[in-house]
C-alpha positions in Angstrom: 11.1 4.2 -33.8 11.9 8.0 -34.0 15.4 8.8 -33.0 15.7 11.0 -29.9 17.5 13.8 -31.9 14.6 13.7 -34.4 12.1 13.8 -31.6 13.7 16.9 -30.1 13.6 18.5 -33.6 9.9 17.8 -33.9 9.2 19.3 -30.4 11.3 22.3 -31.3 9.1 22.8 -34.4 5.9 22.4 -32.4 7.2 25.0 -29.9 7.9 27.3 -32.7 4.6 26.7 -34.5 6.3 25.4 -37.7 5.4 21.7 -37.4 4.0 19.6 -40.2 1.5 16.8 -40.5 4.5 14.4 -40.8 5.8 15.6 -37.4 2.4 14.9 -35.9 2.3 11.5 -37.5 5.7 10.6 -36.1 4.7 11.9 -32.7 1.5 9.8 -32.8 3.5 6.6 -33.6 6.1 7.3 -30.8 3.5 8.2 -28.1 2.9 5.5 -25.4 -0.1 6.1 -23.2 -0.7 5.0 -19.6 -3.7 5.3 -17.4 -2.6 8.7 -16.2 -3.4 11.4 -18.8 -0.9 13.8 -17.3 2.1 11.4 -17.9 3.0 10.0 -21.3 6.0 8.3 -22.8 7.8 9.5 -25.9 10.3 6.8 -26.8 12.4 6.2 -23.7 11.4 9.5 -22.0 8.5 10.1 -19.6 6.8 13.5 -20.0 4.6 15.2 -17.4 2.2 17.3 -19.4 0.3 18.7 -16.4 -0.8 22.3 -17.2 1.6 24.9 -15.9 4.6 22.6 -15.7 7.8 22.7 -17.8 8.6 19.8 -20.0 11.9 17.9 -20.0 12.9 15.5 -22.8 16.4 14.1 -22.1 18.7 17.1 -21.6 16.3 19.5 -23.3 13.9 21.7 -21.3 10.9 23.6 -22.6 9.5 26.5 -20.6 6.5 28.8 -20.7 4.7 29.1 -24.1 6.9 26.5 -25.6 5.9 23.9 -23.0 2.2 25.0 -23.4 2.3 24.4 -27.2 3.8 20.9 -26.8 1.2 20.1 -24.1 -1.6 21.2 -26.3 -0.5 18.9 -29.2 0.0 15.9 -27.0 -3.3 16.4 -25.3 -4.9 16.5 -28.7 -3.3 13.2 -29.6 -4.5 11.8 -26.2 -8.1 12.8 -27.0 -7.7 11.0 -30.4 -6.4 7.9 -28.6 -9.0 7.6 -25.9 -11.7 8.6 -28.3 -10.7 5.7 -30.7 -10.8 3.3 -27.7 -14.1 4.7 -26.4 -16.0 6.0 -29.5 -18.8 7.4 -27.2 -16.5 10.0 -25.5 -17.6 13.5 -26.5 -21.0 12.2 -27.7 -24.2 12.7 -25.8 -25.0 9.0 -26.5 -21.9 7.8 -24.6 -22.1 4.1 -23.8 -21.3 3.5 -20.1 -20.2 0.3 -18.4 -20.7 -0.7 -14.8 -17.5 -1.8 -13.1 -16.0 -2.5 -9.7 -13.1 -0.3 -8.5 -10.8 -1.9 -5.9 -9.0 0.1 -3.2 -5.7 -0.3 -1.4 -7.7 0.0 1.8 -8.9 -2.9 4.0 -11.6 -2.5 6.6 -10.7 -3.0 10.3 -13.6 -5.0 11.6 -12.5 -5.1 15.3 -10.3 -2.9 17.5 -9.1 -3.3 21.1 -11.6 -1.8 23.5 -9.2 -0.8 26.2 -5.7 0.5 26.8 -4.0 -0.5 30.1 -1.3 1.6 31.8 0.9 1.3 34.9 3.7 3.3 36.4 7.1 2.3 35.1 10.7 2.9 36.2 11.9 3.2 32.6 11.7 6.5 30.6 10.5 7.0 27.0 13.9 6.0 25.5 14.4 2.8 27.5 12.1 0.4 25.6 14.9 -2.0 25.0 15.6 -2.2 28.8 11.9 -2.6 29.6 11.5 -5.4 27.0 14.1 -7.5 28.9 11.6 -7.9 31.7 8.8 -9.2 29.5 7.9 -12.8 29.8 6.7 -14.4 26.5 3.1 -15.8 26.7 2.5 -19.5 26.4 0.1 -18.6 23.6 2.6 -18.0 20.8 0.0 -16.3 18.6 -0.3 -13.4 21.1 1.5 -10.2 20.4 2.5 -7.7 23.1 3.5 -4.2 21.8 4.0 -1.5 24.5 4.7 2.2 24.7 6.6 4.2 27.3 5.4 7.7 27.9 5.9 10.0 30.9 6.9 7.3 33.3 4.0 5.1 32.3 3.8 1.8 30.3 0.8 1.5 28.0 -0.3 -1.7 26.2 -3.3 -3.6 25.0 -2.7 -6.5 27.4 -4.8 -6.6 30.6 -2.2 -5.7 33.1 -4.4 -7.1 35.9 -3.7 -10.6 34.6 -1.3 -12.5 36.9 0.0 -14.5 33.9 0.4 -11.5 31.5 3.7 -10.9 29.7 4.2 -7.6 31.7 3.7 -9.0 35.2 7.3 -8.3 36.3 6.9 -4.7 35.3 3.5 -4.4 37.0 4.4 -6.0 40.3 1.8 -4.9 42.9 1.1 -1.5 41.4 -2.3 0.0 40.6 -3.3 -0.6 36.9 -5.1 2.1 35.0 -7.7 1.2 32.3 -8.7 3.6 29.5 -11.4 3.4 26.8 -9.8 3.6 23.4 -12.5 5.9 22.1 -11.6 8.4 24.9 -8.0 8.3 23.9 -8.9 9.0 20.3 -10.7 12.2 21.4 -7.4 13.6 22.7 -4.9 14.6 20.0 -1.8 13.6 22.0 -3.3 10.3 23.3 -4.5 9.5 19.8 -0.9 9.7 18.6 0.0 7.2 21.3 -2.7 4.9 20.3 -1.7 5.1 16.7 1.9 4.3 17.7 0.7 1.2 19.6 -1.1 0.2 16.4 2.1 0.7 14.4 4.1 -1.4 16.9 1.5 -4.1 16.4 2.2 -4.1 12.7 5.9 -4.3 13.6 5.2 -7.5 15.5 3.1 -9.0 12.7 5.6 -8.3 10.0 8.5 -9.4 12.2 7.0 -12.8 12.6 6.6 -13.0 8.9 10.3 -12.5 8.5 10.2 -8.9 7.2 12.7 -6.2 8.2 11.8 -2.7 9.2 13.2 0.2 7.2 12.9 2.9 9.9 14.0 5.8 7.6 11.3 5.1 5.0 8.8 3.6 7.4 8.3 0.4 5.4 8.8 -3.3 5.7 10.9 -5.3 3.3 12.0 -8.9 2.4 15.6 -9.8 3.4 17.5 -12.7 1.9 18.4 -15.6 4.1 21.9 -15.3 2.9 23.7 -12.4 1.2 23.5 -12.7 -2.6 20.7 -15.3 -2.5 17.4 -15.0 -4.3 14.3 -15.3 -2.2 10.9 -16.6 -3.4 7.6 -17.1 -1.7 4.4 -18.8 -2.6 1.1 -16.9 -2.8 -2.3 -16.8 -4.4 -2.4 -14.4 -7.5 -5.4 -12.5 -8.7 -6.7 -15.3 -10.9 -4.8 -18.5 -9.9 -4.9 -20.9 -6.9 -1.1 -20.6 -6.2 2.1 -19.3 -7.7 5.7 -18.4 -6.8 7.1 -14.9 -6.8 10.6 -13.5 -6.4 10.7 -11.0 -3.5 14.5 -10.5 -3.4 16.4 -10.8 -6.7 19.2 -9.3 -8.8 17.8 -8.0 -12.2 19.4 -9.2 -15.4 20.4 -7.1 -18.4 18.4 -8.3 -21.4 21.0 -7.8 -24.0 24.1 -9.1 -22.2 22.4 -11.5 -19.8 24.7 -10.1 -17.1 23.4 -9.3 -13.6 23.0 -5.6 -12.8 25.0 -4.1 -9.9 22.0 -3.9 -7.5 19.2 -6.0 -6.0 15.5 -5.4 -5.7 13.6 -6.2 -2.5 9.8 -6.1 -2.4 8.7 -3.7 0.3 5.4 -2.4 1.7 4.1 0.6 3.7 1.3 -0.3 6.2 -0.7 2.3 8.0 -3.9 2.5 10.0 -6.3 5.3 9.2 -9.3 6.5 11.3 -12.1 7.4 8.8 -14.9 8.1 11.4 -15.4 7.8 15.1 -16.0 4.1 14.9 -14.3 3.1 11.7 -10.7 2.3 10.9 -9.0 0.9 7.9 -5.5 -0.4 6.9 -3.7 0.9 3.8 -1.3 -1.3 1.9 1.1 0.6 -0.3 3.6 -1.6 -2.3 7.1 -0.2 -2.5 10.6 -1.3 -3.5 13.9 -1.3 -1.7 17.2 -1.3 -3.6 20.5 -2.6 -2.2 24.0 -3.2 -3.5 24.3 -6.8 -2.7 21.0 -7.8 -1.1 22.2 -6.3 2.2 23.7 -2.8 2.0 21.5 0.1 0.9 22.5 1.7 -2.3 23.3 5.5 -2.6 20.0 7.3 -2.2 20.8 9.5 -5.3 20.8 6.3 -7.5 17.7 4.7 -6.1 15.1 7.1 -7.6 15.9 6.5 -11.2 16.0 2.7 -10.8 12.7 2.5 -9.0 11.0 5.1 -11.2 12.2 3.2 -14.3 10.6 0.0 -13.0 7.4 1.6 -11.7 6.9 3.6 -14.9 6.1 0.3 -16.7 3.4 -0.6 -14.2 -0.3 0.1 -14.6 -3.3 -0.1 -12.3 -3.6 -3.9 -12.8 0.0 -4.3 -11.8 -0.7 -2.3 -8.6 -3.7 -4.4 -7.9 -1.5 -7.5 -8.2 1.0 -6.1 -5.8 -1.6 -5.2 -3.2 -3.1 -8.7 -3.6 0.3 -10.2 -3.0 0.8 -8.4 0.2 -2.7 -9.1 1.6 -2.2 -12.8 0.8 1.3 -12.9 2.4 0.3 -11.0 5.6 -2.8 -13.1 6.1 -1.5 -16.5 5.0 -4.3 -16.5 2.5 -7.0 -16.2 5.2 -10.2 -14.1 5.2 -8.9 -12.1 8.2 -5.7 -10.9 9.8 -6.0 -11.3 13.5 -3.7 -9.7 16.0 -4.5 -11.0 19.5 -3.5 -9.3 22.8 -4.7 -11.9 25.3 -8.1 -10.9 26.5 -11.1 -11.8 24.4 -12.1 -8.2 23.6 -8.5 -7.2 23.0 -7.5 -7.8 19.4 -7.3 -6.2 16.0 -9.1 -7.9 13.2 -8.6 -6.8 9.6 -10.7 -8.1 6.7 -8.6 -9.1 3.7 -11.3 -8.2 1.3 -10.4 -5.0 -0.5 -12.7 -2.0 0.0 -14.5 -1.5 -3.3 -17.1 0.6 -5.1 -19.3 0.3 -8.2 -19.0 3.0 -10.8 -20.5 3.7 -14.2 -18.1 5.2 -16.8 -17.0 4.9 -20.4 -14.5 2.2 -19.3 -10.8 1.7 -20.2 -9.0 0.3 -23.2 -9.9 -3.4 -23.6 -6.3 -4.6 -23.2 -6.2 -3.1 -19.7 -9.6 -4.5 -18.6 -8.3 -7.7 -17.0 -10.3 -10.0 -14.6 -9.9 -10.3 -10.8 -11.3 -13.6 -9.5 -9.9 -14.0 -6.0 -11.7 -11.0 -4.6 -12.5 -12.7 -1.3 -10.8 -15.6 0.4 -13.1 -18.5 1.2 -13.4 -19.8 4.7 -11.5 -23.1 5.4 -11.5 -25.3 8.5 -9.0 -23.1 10.3 -10.6 -19.8 9.6 -14.0 -21.2 10.5 -12.6 -22.4 13.8 -11.1 -18.9 14.5 -14.3 -17.2 13.5 -16.4 -19.4 15.7 -14.1 -18.7 18.6 -14.4 -15.0 18.1 -18.2 -15.2 17.9 -18.3 -17.3 21.1 -16.3 -14.5 22.8 -19.0 -12.0 21.7 -17.0 -10.2 19.1 -19.2 -8.9 16.3 -17.5 -8.8 12.9 -18.5 -6.8 9.9 -16.7 -8.9 7.2 -19.8 -8.7 5.0 -19.3 -4.9 4.6 -22.9 -4.1 5.5 -21.8 -1.7 8.3 -19.2 -0.1 6.0 -21.8 0.3 3.3 -24.1 2.0 5.8 -21.3 4.3 6.9 -20.4 5.3 3.3 -24.1 5.9 2.5 -24.3 8.2 5.6 -21.2 10.1 4.4 -22.6 10.6 1.0 -25.9 11.9 2.4 -23.9 14.3 4.6 -21.9 15.6 1.6 -25.1 16.1 -0.4 -26.8 18.2 2.3 
């Protein structure tokens, strides 16, 4: 391995235009390539070689023409690397392969049709006070998020129901009913609707034992006791079951001593409207770092630790993380169902990742790994839930046919 001081000397010669073939050979041996052609690793340093950017290697900075000279050499080595892995690149007779690309997006196959509202004595900042008047439903699977805006309480529950969780807040008042699609046509009301969707995710994750990080808008695992490792069972990409640490204290390889911080698996969840009638849920895996499994670490120290860990992950690792979260949130079922009481009032999310077929030269063979558990098979419980939904007249699009039709229409529109 080239010593860091020697590497700086080589980069200095490249910047000055006095490098030798030996310098290039040493650089070639030290270069570590990831899936992103704009980011490479030289020894222990990550380099961003995007055109127009300065280059930093340790404490050394390269600017302007010096940075451009280094970028040019490294890009030349990258072309050699990818060309050796895919001999057809740069040749008119390139050999293409057909592969499936998986997304971090999951199609929402059903949304609530209505939003109900009623005058409320509590203002926008008194959600805690209003929640004390809510009566928990006998159906423990039902969730009941609500929103206070302008002297009104809004929710997905039918406020006309005499047994609803908000009956004490409704009393004998007149209930308003709004079509969701009408709210989405108004910018301000669409924000309110999206907030209700986010509150629904808060309920889902809370029941799964996750905590909410309000500052970073993400959900994370919390240990049952301070300083205690937490593990959960899940279904990996290519196995029936496995166990994964979700809260742990990393160990130094050399000394076997624990490091002075803890990792917590975290996730950012967000609904996105992609057309008038189509929504999807994005799952973005993240990481939370604490001092002792409880107290947040100094924000200035978090970036380097998370970046160091994430820099060693490739696309397949991200796919594994997304798969973990969809399995955990759905309990390994084909759908995530968020019920709000009435039969037409629920959010249903397919746990099959949105995907597309592409033809391209492919990736290095060592990164081309399989993914078997693309879809979760129906079991007796999911079949029962599916039958109940169909009996209620809810049409699901789990097959993806409606989404495929939508994507085809979008492609036609772009080609016009």
